[in-house]
C-alpha positions as CSV (number, residue, x, y, z in Angstrom):
1,M,-47.4,43.6,-43.9
2,A,-50.0,45.8,-45.6
3,L,-53.6,44.9,-46.0
4,G,-55.0,44.2,-49.5
5,P,-57.9,46.1,-50.9
6,A,-60.4,43.5,-49.9
7,D,-59.1,43.3,-46.3
8,R,-59.2,47.1,-46.1
9,R,-62.8,47.1,-47.3
10,L,-63.8,44.5,-44.7
11,L,-62.0,46.5,-41.9
12,G,-64.0,49.6,-43.0
13,L,-67.3,47.7,-43.0
14,A,-66.5,46.1,-39.6
15,T,-65.9,49.6,-38.2
16,W,-69.1,50.9,-39.8
17,L,-71.1,48.1,-38.1
18,I,-69.5,48.0,-34.7
19,V,-69.1,51.7,-33.8
20,P,-72.9,52.3,-33.5
21,Q,-73.1,49.2,-31.3
22,V,-70.4,50.5,-29.0
23,I,-72.1,53.9,-28.8
24,C,-75.4,52.3,-27.9
25,L,-73.8,50.2,-25.2
26,A,-72.1,53.3,-23.8
27,A,-75.4,55.1,-23.6
28,N,-76.9,52.1,-21.8
29,E,-74.0,52.3,-19.3
30,A,-74.7,56.0,-18.8
31,V,-78.4,55.3,-17.9
32,V,-77.2,52.6,-15.5
33,S,-74.7,54.9,-13.8
34,F,-77.2,57.8,-13.5
35,G,-79.9,55.5,-12.0
36,F,-77.3,54.0,-9.6
37,V,-76.1,57.4,-8.4
38,L,-79.6,58.7,-8.1
39,G,-80.6,55.7,-6.0
40,L,-77.5,56.3,-3.8
41,L,-77.9,60.0,-3.4
42,G,-81.6,60.0,-3.2
43,G,-81.6,57.7,-0.2
44,S,-84.2,55.4,-1.7
45,P,-83.3,52.5,-3.9
46,A,-86.8,52.7,-5.4
47,A,-85.6,55.8,-7.4
48,A,-83.3,53.6,-9.4
49,I,-86.1,51.1,-10.4
50,P,-87.3,53.0,-13.6
51,F,-83.7,53.3,-14.7
52,A,-83.1,49.6,-14.2
53,A,-86.2,48.7,-16.2
54,A,-85.1,51.1,-19.0
55,V,-81.6,49.5,-19.1
56,L,-83.1,46.0,-19.3
57,V,-85.2,47.1,-22.3
58,L,-82.2,48.9,-23.9
59,N,-79.9,45.9,-23.4
60,F,-82.5,43.6,-25.0
61,L,-82.7,46.0,-28.0
62,V,-79.0,46.4,-28.4
63,Y,-78.0,42.8,-27.7
64,P,-74.6,42.2,-29.3
65,R,-75.2,40.7,-32.7
66,T,-71.7,39.4,-33.5
67,E,-72.9,36.6,-35.7
68,E,-75.2,38.9,-37.6
69,I,-72.4,41.4,-38.1
70,L,-70.0,38.6,-39.3
71,L,-72.7,37.3,-41.7
72,R,-73.2,40.8,-43.2
73,L,-69.5,41.2,-43.6
74,Q,-69.3,37.9,-45.4
75,V,-72.1,38.8,-47.7
76,W,-70.6,42.2,-48.5
77,A,-67.1,40.6,-49.0
78,D,-68.7,38.1,-51.5
79,V,-70.5,40.8,-53.4
80,G,-67.4,43.1,-53.6
């Protein structure tokens, strides 16, 4: 079953909105991993505290906004 033009447009818009979110979450995960490894290899868990604080801030800024994304898609679908 093939997608119609409207469905293909929504799929493209969903990809356009979700890909940056996934990239940001992956970057957050990299910061967490680096801090964790630094804390383990450095011998002092205190070395990981700045990374933990940065990750908390980043996670707050990149909170998954699924409802917001769905609302944007609905508005764009109605306009198009």
